[in-house]
N, C-alpha and C positions, 0 to 999 in steps of 0.2 A: 286497544287500538295503538295506544301510544306507545306501550311496550313493543309491539309488533313493529312499528315504525322504526323504532330505536334500532331493534336487533336488525332489521333490514338494510339500515343505514350504516351499521358499524363497520368501521374499516378493517381490512384483513390485516394479519400479521405480516410485517416485511420480513425479507430474508434475513436481514442484518439484525433483527430483533432478538435479544437474548432475554432469557427469563433468569432473574437474578434470585438464587436459591443459597441459603447457608449451607455450605459444603460440610459443615461438622454436624450436621442434623439430616440422615437419609430418609428418615421417617417424615420430617416435617417437608421435605424436597417430594417424596413421593405424594404426600397428602397435597400439597400445593398443585402440583401438576393435576390430579384427579379432579380438584374443585375450584377450578377457574371461574370466577364469579361473572366473567365477561362472556358474552356470545363467541363461540368458535366461528371458523369460516363455514363449516356445514350448517350451524344454527342461522346464520346470516341468510345462506342460500334458501334454507327451508322457510324462512321468514318471508323471503322475497316471492316465493312459489304461493305461500299461503295468502299474501296480500293479492296476487292476481286472482286465486280462487275465490276470495271474498268478493272482489270486484263482480265475478259473474253471477254469484248466488245471493248478494245482498243489495239492498238499494241504496244509492249514493247518499242520501240522508243520513242513514245509519252510518256510512264509512266517513262521511265528513266529521262526525263526533272527534275522531282523533287529530284531525288537523287543526293548527291554530287558525284563530279569527273565525271557524266555523264552529267550534265547541260553544255549547252556551251554558255548559256546567263548569264553574269554578269551584270544585269540590276542595275539602280540606284534606290533608294527608289521609290516607286509610291505612287499616293495620297492614295491608299487604305491602304498600309503600315503606312501611316501618321496617319490615324485615326483608324486604327484596330489594338489593342493590340496582337491578335493571330498572324496578319501578321507580326507585327515587331519580337515577341517572335519565330515565325517560321524560321527566318533568321538564327537561330543556326544550322539549318539542312543544309542549303546552306554552311555554315561557317565550317562545320564539315571535317574532314580530308579524310574521305572516308564513304561509304554508311554503313558500318559496326559498324562505331562508334556511329552512332545514335540509335543501338540497346542497347548499354551498360547500365547497371544498373546506374542511377545517372544522365544519359546524360540530360533528361528533369527532372527540379525540379518542384514539386507541389508547386505552390504560392498562395497566398489568400491576399486580402486588408483587411487593418484595417482602420476602419473608425472612426475618433476621431474629437472633437470640440477644438479649440485651444483657450486657455485663452489669456486674455489682449488685445492689440491693434487690432488684427484680430480675435476678438471673434464672428463675423457675418460669417466667413468662415469656412468651413470644410476642412479638410486635409484628403487626402486618401493616405497612405503608403503601398508599396508593400513589402510583408513578405515573403522570401522564408520559407517553412516548411522541414525540415530536413526528409529524407526519409530512413535513417539508411545506414548501411555500404554495401560496395559490396558485394553482394551474389553470384556474378557469371558473366559470359561474357555476357548473354542476360538478360535484366531486365524481370520481371516477366509479365509486362504488354506489352513486345515488342515481344513476341512469335506470335501472329497473324501477326504482320507487316513483321515478320521473313519469315512466310509462305507465305505471300504475295510477298516478294522479290524472294524467290526460285521458285513460280511460274510464274514470270515475267521472270526471267533468262532463266528457262525452255521454255518459250514460245519463248524468244529470240533465243534460241539454235535451236529450231524446224525451225524458220524462217530463220537462216542462213543456216542451212543444205537444206531446200528448194531451196534458191537462189544458193547453190553450185550445187545441181542436175539439176537445170534449165541451168546453164552454161555449166555442163558436157554434157548434152542432146545437146544442140545448138552444141558444139563442135563436138560432135559424129556424128550429122547429116550432118554438114559441111564436116566432113572428109569423111563420108560414101559417100556424092555426088560428091566428088572431083576425 
């Protein structure tokens, strides 16, 4: 759930954003463009659609596990997180102070990788560096890309409320039947 939320919240590339590629190495450039470790815009949209589908097909209790302050499992890093960049980055969702903080503008920063060739002693090794891309000043409480996730959260909270009302009505009905029979 955490990784899906991270991908759904990931900001799109800006028009002025450039990919920094070492011009001396066309193979490295092609490989870097093929294997971007961060979600594409299409992956973000697909994640948002999947969240909406999960809200319809799963109980709120299951879905709440991915939200901060609702998950009861503080697990150690799994093998998946050890190898998956998105899994490691998605830990920021679990570590946020509440579920509303993940919607804030600038909570998830767009990053890109810079591929360069070192000079000198390590000339045979390429170096990949992670670079944050500044996405601008805070423009409001909810990031432009977070509105679909906010809609999803509201839907899940509404479903949870309906479940709680149903449970309360069942308890009231059982109490009334016992009272009537006594």
